[in-house]
MARZA-72985 format. One record per residue (C-alpha): z, y, x. Coordinates in nm, 3 decimals. Layout:
N
PT, Z, Y, X
...
% end
This chain:
144
PT, 6.083, 15.071, 9.642
PT, 6.195, 15.375, 9.620
PT, 6.554, 15.512, 9.647
PT, 6.663, 15.723, 9.342
PT, 6.923, 16.008, 9.377
PT, 7.081, 16.074, 9.062
PT, 6.918, 16.411, 9.003
PT, 6.605, 16.209, 8.991
PT, 6.762, 15.963, 8.754
PT, 6.893, 16.208, 8.508
PT, 6.552, 16.311, 8.373
PT, 6.485, 15.925, 8.293
PT, 6.820, 15.952, 8.084
PT, 6.752, 16.322, 7.894
PT, 6.477, 16.501, 7.816
PT, 6.414, 16.771, 8.098
PT, 6.142, 16.921, 8.211
PT, 6.071, 16.698, 8.488
PT, 6.115, 16.386, 8.260
PT, 5.776, 16.301, 8.240
PT, 5.704, 16.347, 8.624
PT, 5.982, 16.117, 8.699
PT, 5.879, 15.867, 8.438
PT, 5.541, 15.875, 8.597
PT, 5.696, 15.801, 8.942
PT, 5.887, 15.534, 8.782
PT, 5.605, 15.366, 8.645
PT, 5.422, 15.337, 8.946
PT, 5.697, 15.154, 9.102
PT, 5.963, 15.026, 8.850
PT, 6.239, 14.883, 9.109
PT, 6.486, 15.146, 9.144
PT, 6.716, 15.139, 9.418
PT, 7.022, 15.397, 9.426
PT, 7.389, 15.430, 9.529
PT, 7.687, 15.280, 9.341
PT, 7.820, 15.627, 9.240
PT, 7.485, 15.721, 9.067
PT, 7.588, 15.582, 8.729
PT, 7.903, 15.813, 8.739
PT, 7.708, 16.141, 8.872
PT, 7.453, 16.062, 8.569
PT, 7.707, 16.012, 8.290
PT, 7.879, 16.344, 8.417
PT, 7.541, 16.520, 8.384
PT, 7.503, 16.382, 8.042
PT, 7.858, 16.459, 7.940
PT, 7.836, 16.829, 8.102
PT, 7.523, 16.841, 7.859
PT, 7.706, 16.743, 7.560
PT, 8.002, 16.982, 7.649
PT, 7.749, 17.262, 7.664
PT, 7.612, 17.165, 7.326
PT, 7.276, 17.099, 7.475
PT, 7.312, 16.730, 7.337
PT, 7.451, 16.645, 6.982
PT, 7.686, 16.323, 6.938
PT, 7.346, 16.085, 6.890
PT, 7.155, 16.211, 7.164
PT, 7.474, 16.212, 7.409
PT, 7.505, 15.815, 7.250
PT, 7.156, 15.773, 7.338
PT, 7.128, 15.894, 7.646
PT, 7.450, 15.696, 7.753
PT, 7.291, 15.371, 7.606
PT, 6.975, 15.461, 7.828
PT, 7.215, 15.490, 8.138
PT, 7.384, 15.146, 8.058
PT, 7.027, 14.976, 8.037
PT, 6.878, 15.122, 8.340
PT, 7.196, 15.052, 8.559
PT, 7.177, 14.690, 8.479
PT, 6.819, 14.662, 8.595
PT, 6.840, 14.885, 8.920
PT, 6.950, 14.773, 9.254
PT, 7.253, 14.941, 9.419
PT, 7.379, 14.997, 9.755
PT, 7.737, 14.914, 9.761
PT, 7.879, 14.923, 10.088
PT, 8.120, 15.240, 10.035
PT, 8.277, 15.194, 10.397
PT, 7.902, 15.237, 10.585
PT, 7.799, 15.512, 10.322
PT, 8.122, 15.693, 10.386
PT, 8.104, 15.685, 10.745
PT, 7.727, 15.794, 10.729
PT, 7.810, 16.059, 10.483
PT, 8.058, 16.219, 10.695
PT, 7.811, 16.238, 10.969
PT, 7.552, 16.370, 10.769
PT, 7.789, 16.668, 10.624
PT, 7.855, 16.782, 11.000
PT, 7.458, 16.788, 11.027
PT, 7.317, 16.901, 10.689
PT, 7.437, 17.194, 10.453
PT, 7.519, 16.897, 10.166
PT, 7.770, 16.847, 9.878
PT, 7.997, 16.532, 9.922
PT, 7.796, 16.309, 9.677
PT, 7.465, 16.438, 9.789
PT, 7.557, 16.305, 10.147
PT, 7.694, 15.979, 9.978
PT, 7.340, 15.938, 9.823
PT, 7.164, 16.028, 10.145
PT, 7.367, 15.794, 10.348
PT, 7.312, 15.515, 10.093
PT, 6.946, 15.561, 10.132
PT, 6.953, 15.553, 10.521
PT, 7.146, 15.252, 10.520
PT, 6.912, 15.109, 10.274
PT, 6.620, 15.170, 10.488
PT, 6.798, 15.016, 10.802
PT, 6.863, 14.756, 10.657
PT, 6.518, 14.679, 10.495
PT, 6.324, 14.757, 10.816
PT, 6.062, 14.975, 10.591
PT, 5.982, 15.272, 10.527
PT, 6.188, 15.424, 10.226
PT, 6.101, 15.680, 9.963
PT, 6.364, 15.917, 9.844
PT, 6.334, 16.044, 9.510
PT, 6.527, 16.349, 9.440
PT, 6.487, 16.677, 9.249
PT, 6.750, 16.891, 9.476
PT, 6.558, 17.061, 9.739
PT, 6.848, 17.072, 10.002
PT, 6.896, 16.715, 9.942
PT, 6.519, 16.688, 9.967
PT, 6.507, 16.860, 10.300
PT, 6.806, 16.678, 10.465
PT, 6.624, 16.355, 10.373
PT, 6.308, 16.449, 10.540
PT, 6.501, 16.535, 10.864
PT, 6.661, 16.192, 10.862
PT, 6.313, 16.049, 10.844
PT, 6.282, 15.963, 10.481
PT, 5.972, 16.080, 10.273
PT, 6.115, 16.334, 10.000
PT, 5.933, 16.276, 9.646
PT, 5.808, 16.433, 9.450
PT, 5.608, 16.608, 9.734
PT, 5.611, 16.987, 9.601
PT, 6.001, 16.996, 9.690
PT, 5.876, 16.985, 10.072
% end
């Protein structure tokens, strides 16, 4: 199982340059694990593209429908209090935005709970670097 940051989920929902690469990663292991807030972050990315006229109304509706289907099938880290505590620590140690710290905190909590190595799928270089410093393997590896 891999933990998927919102930045890596977006290309599964809307067509982007990295969509094929993310679909390949997802195809290798279709059991997604993500954080409770990921659907909000992905919806924000879809709506931003629609406001910027990068998606028309039909494309927007299709993307939101894909998001709804994906989000019913993936697993989510839902312990908001534990994620918040870890995220606050991460903000002091890494140059992250709040939502990114939440994503990484959720992944670390999931890794600790499972007791197994966890890959962290992310398209944000700064977040990928922080994940590696925290002991996770960041994918895709070209960001490393």
